[in-house]
N, C-alpha and C positions, 0 to 999 in steps of 0.2 A: 505493502498499500502507501502510496506518498500520494503529495496535494502540493501543486504550486501556486496553490494562489501568495500573497503576501504575506509577507508578520506585522502586522498594522503596531508601529511606536507613537506614545506623540506622550510633549513635553509642555508645562509652560514656558519656553522655550527654545532655546536653543542646548542648554544643559544636558537633558538628555542625548545628544547626541555621543555621549559617550558608553553612551549604555549599544548604540549604532556599531559603535566602533568593535565593541567587544563582539558583538553579534557578528558581525564582520570577517571578526576572527575568528570565531569558535565555528561556525557556520553558512559559511560562505557561495557555498550554491544557494541560499535562498535569496527571494526577492523581498528588498524591506521597505512600506512605504514609512518614510515618518515625519510626523504633524508637529510641530512647534510653533505654538498660542500664543506671536511675540505679542499679538492690539492688544491683552488684556496679561503680558506678564508683570511682576510678579504676583504668584498663589502665594509665598511664603506669608503674604500681608492681610489678606483677604480673611472672610469668614469660611468658618467651614460650608453654608451650604453654600454660598458664589460657591464656592472652588468645587464642590460636586454638580454641581452645574453648567460650570463646562468642562468639566472630565464628559460628561454625558455628551455633551457637544461634541468634546474632541472624539471619545469615544466613537461617536454613531456617524460621523464620517469615514473611521478608519473600516468602519463595514459596510460602509454606502460604495467602502471603494475595490471589497470583496475581498478584508482582512479576514485569514486562517485564526488567528490568535490576538489579542488587545496586550499589546505591555506598557503595561503606567508607567513610562522611566520618568517619576514624578516624583521625590519621598515626598512630596508636599497630597499627592491628590492620594498617593497608594498610604495616603498612612489616613484620611479621611475619607476619599470617593468607595471605596476598593467593592465594600459590599454591594453598594448601591451600585459598581456598574457592574458586578457579576447576577445578579440581581435581573442585572433591564437586558443584556445583552447575550445571541445566541451563541458564541463563541466563547471559546477558553478568555478567563482572563489573569494575568499572573503583574503583582505589582514588584520591587525595590525592597521592604521592610524584611517578608518575609525571606528568600535566602542571605539574606546579609547579615540578620540577624542568623542562621542556622551556620554562619562559618562565625559571625565569631562565639560564638558557645564553642565550635571546632578548633581554634584559634589560642583560649584559652585558656592558662595554666593556672592561675590564683583566683579566678573568675572575679574577676574586677574585669568589666567593660566598659568602656568608655564611647561615647556614641556625641558625633556632634550634627549641625543640619539650620536650617531653619527654620524662623520663631512659630511657624506654626508646624514643623514636622516636632518638634521640640517639647513643643506645649501640648501637644495632643498626644503625648504618653506612647505611643506607639510601639515604639522598638523599645523600651520598657517591659507593655504586655506581652514583644510576640518573644523577648528574651527569655523575661521570667517562664512563659508559656514551653519553654524547650526543658528548663533550667531555673527554681520556685528560689533558690539560696542561689542566684546570682546577684552583685552588685553590681547596680549600671549605675552614670558616672555619664551628666545629659549637660548637653552646654549648644544652645542660640549664637550661630557665627555672621552673626547679620552683614560684619564691614567684607568679607571674602570671594561672597557670587561680586559685588561690585569688579571689586581687584581683579578678581578675572577675566569680565570681561573686558575688563581694559589692557586686557594682555600685559598686564606684570606677575609673569609667574614666576622668574624670579627675578625679585625686586626685594631689598632689602625693606622697605614700606612692608612690602605683604609678609615679611620674614618677621618681627619686629611684631605685625599683626599675628600670625598663625603662634606667639612666643605670648602676648600676653593673651587666645584665650587657651589655650593649648597647657603653659605650663601650671595651675592648680588644677589640672586632671593627672600630670603625670605628678607634681607633688604628692596627689593624693595615695596612687600606688595602681596608674589604671596598668593594665600590661595588655589590652588590648585595644581599638580605636578603629570605632564603624566612622566609614566614612558616611553621613546618611542624606547624603543629596549628590544630585546627579550634576552640578558640576566641579565634586569640589577632588575628582580623579585628574582632573588636569592642576591640583596642586598635591598630589602623591607625594612627588621626588622632594618638595619641600617640604612637607609635612612630615615623612619621614628621615631627613634632614636635621629635624628640632628632637622630633620622640628617641632618634639610634635604633640599636642592633633591638633591645630588649624588648621594642614593643612592637607589637601585630599590627598592622595596619589592616582592614578588611576594606578592599572595595566592592561597595553594592553594585554597579556598575557591573562588573566584571561578573561578580556573584550572579544577578537575575538572568547576564549570557544562560550562564551554565544552566539556570533552574527551567529556562526558554526552551532548551536546544536534548534538557531532559523526558520537559508535559510536550512535543511535536515528539520525539520516540513512547512515547506509552500513549501518545493517541493517534501514533498514526498515519501524525500528520509534517512529515517530514517533505522536502520537494525533493524529483526524480537524482539521484545522484550524479549524474551528466549536468545538470542547471548551471549554467554561469551563473548565477545571482548579479542584483543591480540593487540600487539603493537614487529611489525618490525621494526630494525633499520640499515638501509644499506648510509652505507656513501662513499665517493669519496675519501678518502687516510685513512692510518692509525687511531685509535683514538689518541687520545693525553690522556695527564692530567686531561683535560677539565670529560672527561667519569666518568671520577673517581669521581669528584670533583660534576659532575651533579648525578650523581649513588647516593651518597651523602645527596646529597642538596636538593634534588626532592625525595627521597625515592620510584623511580621510578623499575617496572621490566625491564629492557632491554633483558639480554639475549645473547644471541651470535648474534654479529656487522658483517653484512656482507660489503663485499669490493666491490665495483664498480669506472672502470673506468671515466672520462670523457669522450667527445671529444675535448677541447682544454682545453688543463692543462695549470694552470697558467704560465706568465713569469717567467722565473729566472729573 
């Protein structure tokens, strides 16, 4: 059994291209349709109700493109909208939180895990719930890091200012004794090298994008949805507003062949 329909991936913007990169590396024969909601970014500062509505609109656009699976490549949307999406959609839906939590539980030695993400992701407590569902006695130290996404989108991936911000956010967590850190935002893998430099070799880094890609592969295999063996694979990117500087940053940092980007209007534009 095989299925040549595309994998549908959406994010609040372009950060989810880190998940696309991991999917392209792991599943080179798959077609991927990526939808970035650049007209309404960021999701991290919006209410759960609004994030849920936006997420359902994005997911429905993907099913209109005949997606065989919907990947929620956004930690904020995964944290508040996943149950609603699973209830409404007729195709499998997978987010980034549960795969990241499973990887963190497997990696930790002291059972003390740190999580960084947007305010909405951290406020939702979704990682804590997912982690403790796997190990009830796990100690979890979570912190919102709102300055990291703007620095990434400005392309300051290897910059003294970014290093100082990373140290400001992470030093209390390392002082508290975490031995594993979950990158709970799909932008953050672009700072993995800088974060790893600060953490050193004793603290494991969990990339939710890479672990999400592994979970997608496993789901495709379980449900016989993998593309035919000789499929060439492809990537199509659609955004809800004109791309900004971050698309260039993502292209260069991830080495993704993105090609022409299509634009598509959304039903409910963000209020100014």
